[in-house]
C-alpha positions in Angstrom: 57.8 17.0 33.4 54.4 17.2 31.4 51.3 19.0 32.8 47.9 18.1 31.6 44.9 20.3 32.0 41.6 18.6 31.7 38.5 20.7 30.5 37.0 20.1 33.9 39.6 21.8 35.6 39.9 24.8 33.5 37.5 27.6 34.7 34.7 28.9 32.1 35.2 32.4 30.8 32.4 34.5 29.3 32.2 37.9 28.1 29.5 40.0 26.6 30.1 42.6 24.0 28.3 45.8 23.1 28.8 48.4 20.4 28.6 52.1 21.1 26.3 52.9 18.2 22.7 52.0 17.4 22.5 50.4 15.1 25.9 49.2 14.9 27.7 46.7 12.7 25.6 44.0 14.5 24.1 45.7 17.6 20.5 46.7 16.7 20.2 45.0 13.4 17.0 43.1 12.7 17.2 39.3 12.8 15.3 37.3 10.3 14.8 33.6 10.4 15.2 31.4 7.3 11.3 32.1 6.6 12.0 35.7 6.5 10.1 36.4 9.8 11.4 39.3 11.7 12.3 37.9 15.2 14.1 40.5 17.2 17.3 42.7 16.9 20.8 41.9 17.9 21.2 43.0 21.7 24.9 41.9 22.0 27.6 39.4 21.3 28.5 36.7 23.7 32.0 34.7 23.6 32.9 32.0 25.9 35.9 29.8 26.6 35.8 26.3 27.9 33.8 25.3 26.0 34.6 27.7 23.2 31.3 29.4 21.7 30.3 32.6 20.2 26.8 33.7 19.9 24.6 36.6 19.1 22.1 37.5 21.8 18.7 38.4 20.1 16.1 40.4 21.9 12.7 39.7 20.5 9.2 40.7 21.6 8.9 39.1 25.1 12.1 37.0 25.0 15.8 37.1 24.7 17.7 34.1 23.3 21.1 32.9 22.0 21.9 32.2 18.6 25.2 30.4 17.5 27.2 32.1 14.9 27.1 28.9 12.9 23.2 29.5 12.5 24.0 33.1 10.9 23.7 32.9 6.9 24.4 36.4 6.1 25.1 40.0 7.7 24.1 43.0 5.8 21.3 45.5 6.5 19.9 42.5 8.5 21.1 39.5 10.1 19.8 36.4 8.3 19.5 32.9 10.0 19.7 29.6 8.2 17.2 28.1 10.6 13.8 28.4 11.9 13.3 30.1 15.4 10.1 28.7 16.8 10.6 30.3 20.3 10.3 33.9 18.9 7.1 35.4 17.5 7.2 37.7 14.6 7.6 41.4 15.4 6.6 44.5 13.5 8.8 47.4 12.4 7.6 49.7 15.3 8.8 47.0 17.7 12.1 47.1 16.2 12.6 50.7 16.9 11.2 50.3 20.5 13.8 47.3 21.0 16.5 49.4 19.6 15.7 52.3 22.1 15.6 49.7 25.0 19.1 48.2 24.2 20.6 51.7 23.8 19.2 52.8 27.2 20.4 49.6 28.7 24.0 50.3 27.3 23.9 53.9 28.7 22.8 52.7 32.1 25.9 50.1 32.0 28.0 53.1 31.2 26.6 55.3 33.7 25.5 58.0 31.1 22.3 59.3 29.9 
């Protein structure tokens, strides 16, 4: 007997991952597009199955958006992308600090700690 499962019949599963330190290995790091514009920080990592995908969730000045891992060129002190992000405006260093604090406060509220 053979059992076949089609993509349509499999439920989609999605998880969002956070680090508990700010900045972490990815969380809170500045994200630069391929023109070296500072466009935001990494808020979280999203992993999905059916279809399988993994992406960074980037928090910018007035927008949050997903970036597929295939668009990540390098990770060091910053996350460097290999493409231009037109939907996000460039941010300043003081914005990075504010965004990091907002993300950390969000994580603490998820955990029920202050």
